[in-house]
N, C-alpha and C positions, 0 to 999 in steps of 0.2 A: 600455549596459553589456553586454559579451559574457559568455556563460556560463562561458567559460574564460579567465581573465585571463592565464594563462600563454601563451596564443596571441598576445597582443598584442606588437607590436614595441616595443622600448624607447622609441622616439620617441613612439609612440601612448600608451604608459603614462605617460610624462612629461607629455604634453599633457592626458591625462585627470586626472592628479593636479592639474595647474594649474587646470583647469576646476572640479573639485570643491572645491578650496581656495577659489577665488573665490566659488563659490556658498555655501560654508559661511560665509565671512566676511560676505557679503551677508545671509544668513539670520540670522547672529548679531546683526548691527546691527538688523535688523527685530525680532528677539526682544527685544532690550534696549528698544526703543521700545515694544513691546507690553507689556512688564513695567511700564514707566512709566505707560502708559495704564491698565492694569489697576489699578495702585496708586491712581491718581487717581480712577478710577471707584469703587473700594472705599471710599475716603475720603469721597467725595460721598454714596454710598449710606448709609454708617454715620452720617454727620452728619444726613442727612434722616430716617433712622429715629429717631435720638435726639431730634431736634426734634419729630417727630410724637408720640413717646411722651410728651414733656414737656407737650405741649398736649392730650393725650388726656384725656377725662373718665372713662375706664374705671377700675374699682376695683382690679383686680389687674394685676400686671406682665405676666402671660401675655395678658390681654385687651388691655393697652396695646400690646404687641408685635404682636399680631394686627391691631389697629386700624391701627397705624403701617404695617405691611407691606401693608395693603390700600389704602392711600392712592394715588391716581392718580400723584402725583409720585414716590413711592417705587417704585411698580411700574415706571415708566419707567426709573428709575435702576437697578433690579434687572435689567431687560432689557439695558441698556447694560453692566452689570457682567458678566452672563452671556456676552454677545457678546465682550467684552474677554478674559474668561477662556478662552473657546474658541479665540480667535485666538492668544493667548499659548501655550496648550497645543499647538495645531497647529504653531506655529513651533518649539516645544521638541522635538516629535517629529521634525520635518523636520531640525532641527539634529543630533539624535542619529543619524538615518539617514545624513546626510552624513558625520558623524564615523566611523560604522561602515565606510562605503565607503572613506574615506581610510585608515583603519587597515588594511583588507584590501589596498588598493593599496600601502601602505607596506611591508607584509609581503612582497608580491611583489617589490617593488623591492629589499628587503633580501636576499631569497632569491637574486635574480639576482646581486647583488653578491658574496655568499658563494660562489655557484656559479662565478663567473668568476675567483676568486682562486686 
């Protein structure tokens, strides 16, 4: 990306918009998949915690939660959940970045259209 978009030839600007649009659409698809994976991981984690809490011999709810969350199975699911959340958030940030670049390129295209009228 050049530091001065105004210096780009119109053909180059059009090509850049097309490339960023394709990357944005690709990233949007990956983000939707990551959201689904995160949702699945969240559901599995919550279910495992609930099952562990039900089978716990601890006397208070706080102790049951602590016992459930320290279970090896729940700890692995928590790790998976955390990774899914990080990937989802990473893609969300990249999607926002592509959208910001496209908005800036679109403004330049509009400015050129208005200047040529």
